[in-house]
C-alpha positions in Angstrom: 12.3 -8.3 52.7 8.7 -7.9 51.5 7.0 -11.2 50.4 4.8 -9.6 47.8 7.6 -8.4 45.6 6.6 -8.2 41.9 8.9 -6.4 39.5 8.7 -5.9 35.8 11.7 -6.6 33.6 13.5 -5.5 30.5 15.0 -7.8 27.9 17.0 -6.4 25.0 17.8 -2.9 24.0 19.5 -1.7 20.8 22.4 0.7 20.5 23.8 0.6 24.1 27.3 -0.9 24.4 27.9 -3.2 21.5 28.3 -1.0 18.5 28.7 -2.2 14.9 32.2 -1.5 13.5 32.0 -2.3 9.8 35.2 -0.6 8.7 37.6 -3.3 7.5 40.7 -1.7 9.0 39.2 -1.3 12.4 40.3 -4.7 13.8 43.1 -5.6 11.4 40.8 -7.9 9.5 38.7 -7.3 6.4 35.8 -7.2 6.9 34.9 -6.7 10.5 31.6 -8.4 11.5 30.1 -7.4 14.8 27.3 -8.6 17.1 24.0 -6.7 17.2 24.3 -3.2 18.7 23.2 -2.9 22.3 22.4 -6.3 23.6 21.1 -6.5 27.2 24.6 -6.3 28.8 23.7 -5.4 32.4 20.5 -3.6 31.6 18.9 -5.9 34.1 20.4 -6.7 37.5 18.9 -7.2 40.9 15.6 -9.2 41.5 15.7 -10.2 37.7 13.7 -13.4 38.3 10.6 -11.3 39.1 8.4 -9.7 36.4 5.3 -7.6 36.6 2.1 -8.9 38.1 -1.0 -9.4 36.0 -1.9 -6.5 33.7 0.0 -3.8 31.9 3.5 -2.5 32.8 5.5 0.4 31.4 9.3 0.6 31.7 11.6 3.4 30.8 15.4 3.1 30.7 18.0 5.8 30.0 21.6 4.5 29.5 24.8 6.3 28.5 27.9 4.6 27.3 31.2 6.1 26.3 33.7 4.0 24.5 37.3 5.3 24.1 39.1 2.3 22.8 38.7 -0.2 19.9 40.2 -3.5 20.9 41.5 -6.4 18.6 41.5 -10.2 19.1 44.5 -10.1 21.4 43.1 -7.4 23.7 45.3 -4.6 22.4 44.0 -1.1 21.5 43.9 -0.5 17.8 46.6 1.8 16.6 44.7 2.6 13.4 42.3 5.1 15.1 43.7 8.1 16.8 41.8 9.1 20.0 38.6 7.2 19.3 35.4 8.2 21.2 32.0 6.6 20.6 29.1 7.9 22.7 25.8 6.2 22.8 22.6 7.5 24.7 19.5 5.4 24.6 16.0 5.9 25.8 14.4 2.5 26.0 10.6 2.1 25.9 9.0 -1.2 27.0 5.3 -2.2 27.2 4.4 -5.6 28.7 1.2 -7.4 29.5 1.0 -10.4 31.8 -2.1 -12.6 31.7 -4.5 -12.6 34.6 -4.4 -16.3 35.0 -1.6 -18.9 35.5 -1.2 -22.3 33.8 0.1 -24.9 36.2 1.9 -22.2 38.2 3.2 -20.2 35.2 2.0 -16.8 34.1 2.3 -16.0 30.3 3.4 -12.5 29.3 4.1 -10.6 26.2 6.4 -7.6 25.6 7.4 -5.1 22.9 10.6 -3.1 23.3 11.5 0.0 21.2 14.6 2.1 21.8 15.6 5.5 20.5 19.3 5.8 20.1 21.6 8.8 19.8 25.1 8.1 18.5 28.1 10.4 18.4 31.6 9.6 17.4 34.9 11.5 17.1 38.4 10.6 16.1 41.8 12.2 15.9 43.8 12.6 12.6 43.5 9.6 10.3 40.8 7.0 9.7 37.4 7.5 11.3 34.1 5.7 11.6 30.8 7.3 10.6 27.9 7.3 13.0 24.2 7.4 12.2 23.2 10.3 14.6 19.8 9.9 16.3 17.1 7.4 15.3 15.0 4.4 16.3 16.7 1.2 17.1 15.6 -2.4 16.4 12.3 -3.6 17.9 12.2 -6.7 20.1 9.2 -8.9 20.6 9.0 -11.3 23.6 6.9 -14.1 25.0 7.6 -15.4 28.4 6.4 -17.8 31.2 6.9 -16.4 34.7 6.8 -18.9 37.6 5.1 -18.3 40.9 7.7 -17.9 43.7 8.8 -20.8 45.9 8.1 -19.6 49.5 9.7 -20.5 52.8 7.8 -21.4 55.9 7.3 -17.7 56.8 5.9 -16.9 53.4 8.9 -15.0 52.0 10.3 -15.9 48.5 13.1 -18.3 48.2 13.4 -18.7 44.4 11.6 -17.5 41.3 12.4 -17.8 37.6 11.2 -16.9 34.1 11.8 -18.4 30.6 11.6 -16.1 27.6 11.9 -16.3 23.8 12.8 -13.0 22.0 12.9 -12.1 18.4 15.1 -9.0 17.5 13.7 -7.5 14.3 15.8 -5.4 11.9 13.4 -2.4 12.1 15.8 0.3 13.3 17.6 2.9 11.2 20.3 1.2 9.1 22.4 2.8 6.4 24.7 0.7 4.3 27.1 3.6 4.0 27.4 4.2 7.8 29.7 2.3 10.2 27.8 2.8 13.4 24.0 2.3 13.0 21.0 2.3 15.4 19.8 -0.9 13.8 21.7 -4.1 13.0 20.5 -4.8 9.5 19.6 -8.5 10.4 17.3 -10.5 12.7 18.4 -12.4 15.8 16.9 -15.0 18.1 17.6 -14.4 21.8 16.1 -16.8 24.4 17.0 -16.5 28.0 16.5 -17.9 31.5 16.2 -15.4 34.4 16.1 -16.3 38.1 16.5 -14.9 41.6 17.6 -16.8 44.7 17.4 -15.7 48.3 20.2 -17.5 50.1 19.9 -15.6 53.4 17.8 -13.0 55.0 18.0 -9.6 53.1 20.3 -11.2 50.5 19.4 -12.0 46.9 21.4 -13.4 43.9 20.1 -12.9 40.4 21.2 -14.0 37.0 19.9 -14.0 33.4 21.5 -16.5 31.0 21.2 -15.6 27.3 21.8 -17.4 24.0 22.0 -15.5 20.7 21.7 -16.7 17.2 22.2 -14.1 14.4 20.8 -14.5 11.0 22.6 -13.4 7.8 23.0 -9.8 6.9 22.5 -9.4 3.1 23.4 -5.7 3.2 26.6 -5.2 5.2 27.3 -1.6 6.2 30.6 0.3 5.7 31.5 3.8 4.8 34.6 2.5 3.2 33.9 -1.0 1.8 36.9 -3.3 1.1 37.2 -6.5 -0.9 37.4 -9.9 0.8 39.3 -12.7 -1.0 39.3 -10.4 -4.1 35.5 -10.0 -4.2 33.0 -7.5 -2.8 31.5 -8.4 0.6 27.9 -9.2 -0.1 26.9 -11.1 3.1 28.0 -11.2 6.7 26.9 -13.3 9.7 27.9 -12.7 13.3 28.7 -15.9 15.2 26.3 -17.2 17.9 27.0 -16.1 21.4 26.1 -16.6 25.1 26.3 -14.3 28.1 25.1 -13.9 31.6 23.9 -10.9 33.6 24.6 -11.3 37.3 24.1 -9.5 40.5 23.8 -9.8 44.2 22.4 -7.2 46.6 21.7 -6.6 50.3 18.4 -5.0 51.5 19.7 -2.2 53.8 16.0 -1.3 54.3 12.9 -3.1 53.3 12.8 -1.0 50.2 16.4 -0.1 49.3 19.0 -2.7 48.1 22.6 -2.1 47.3 25.0 -4.5 45.6 27.3 -5.5 42.8 26.2 -6.4 39.3 27.8 -7.3 36.0 27.8 -9.2 32.7 30.1 -11.5 30.9 29.7 -11.9 27.1 31.4 -14.6 24.9 30.9 -15.2 21.2 30.8 -19.0 20.7 31.6 -19.4 17.0 33.5 -17.3 14.4 31.7 -14.8 12.3 31.5 -15.2 8.5 31.8 -13.1 5.4 30.5 -14.3 2.0 30.0 -17.6 3.8 33.7 -17.9 4.8 34.7 -18.2 8.4 36.7 -15.3 9.8 39.5 -16.4 12.2 40.0 -14.6 15.5 36.6 -12.8 15.1 35.0 -13.7 18.5 33.9 -10.9 20.8 34.3 -11.0 24.6 33.7 -8.5 27.4 33.3 -8.4 31.2 31.5 -5.5 32.8 31.1 -5.0 36.6 30.1 -2.3 39.0 27.8 -1.1 41.8 24.1 -0.9 41.7 21.1 0.3 43.7 17.4 -0.6 43.7 14.6 1.4 45.3 11.0 0.1 45.6 9.2 3.4 45.5 5.8 1.8 46.0 4.2 -1.6 45.2 3.6 -0.4 41.6 6.9 1.5 41.0 10.6 0.7 41.3 13.9 2.4 40.3 17.4 0.9 39.5 20.6 2.8 39.1 23.6 0.8 37.7 27.2 1.6 36.6 29.7 -0.7 34.9 33.3 -0.6 33.7 34.5 -3.1 31.1 37.6 -5.3 31.0 38.7 -8.6 29.2 37.6 -7.0 25.9 38.2 -8.7 22.6 37.1 -7.6 19.0 34.9 -4.7 20.0 34.8 -1.3 21.6 35.7 -0.9 25.3 33.9 1.5 27.7 35.3 2.8 30.9 31.8 3.8 32.2 28.3 2.6 31.3 25.7 4.5 33.4 22.0 3.8 33.5 18.7 4.6 35.3 15.7 2.3 34.9 12.2 2.8 36.2 9.1 0.6 36.1 5.4 1.5 36.5 2.4 -0.8 36.8 -0.4 0.7 34.8 
């Protein structure tokens, strides 16, 4: 394991896995209120405690997800939609800058993230959800503090961590008459703690623990609006949530690591419509699969990750999420 490892990171990307489903009949509840589209569910994996060294870093991620099931609060596939398929392809662009100096062992950094999202949905006979095609997703702004690594007697890293505050801004394409949008239509606050531990030679364990608070949506989207308690739905608010990205890998060579990575997402409080709590509205999902990381050079690295989802509640379920992520020090 090289001791001078310094890897840029990605935070949150819009329109990947979690897709808004604003049709009231989708989950046997009117209305359905969903979490923001495309949270960072497994976008980051191995060596996540590291970020870029001082200066500018560019990162590009391409991820494709294909959901073929809409799941209710009991984990059963919805019988309302015949043969649902919702495909999402995202090109994520991230530019970050890390300060040249540290403050008591911590390096400040700032990031901006902008995705371009292509959505495509199809359904069999009967009800269907309308997608928004291709457009720009929500922008994320981040400020973080990256620690210096704790080293062992031989000078190799033992532990490294980072604390980040992120604001997700409702800047993406959003149509009140569309069920599946690139943007969420509301702002969110998404702080997290990322860390990497080296428990044994060639082994690393990484995690990123997130919290999510969603602000109110004053323009709920649906192609077929339905009343709630006898009144139009004028506001919605997704419940707060927490999740963890996790991974462990083994360095088969000094520059190539193979391992298992995943994510577990759990909504912590019920969503609301017109200020009223919606029972059985909490989302949940577990994704897990293989991954690879290749250090191409000291200034470039490549990740390839795949996930399959299970334990799904109140959201779409995907049998395969595939992504390629590359970072370049500028």
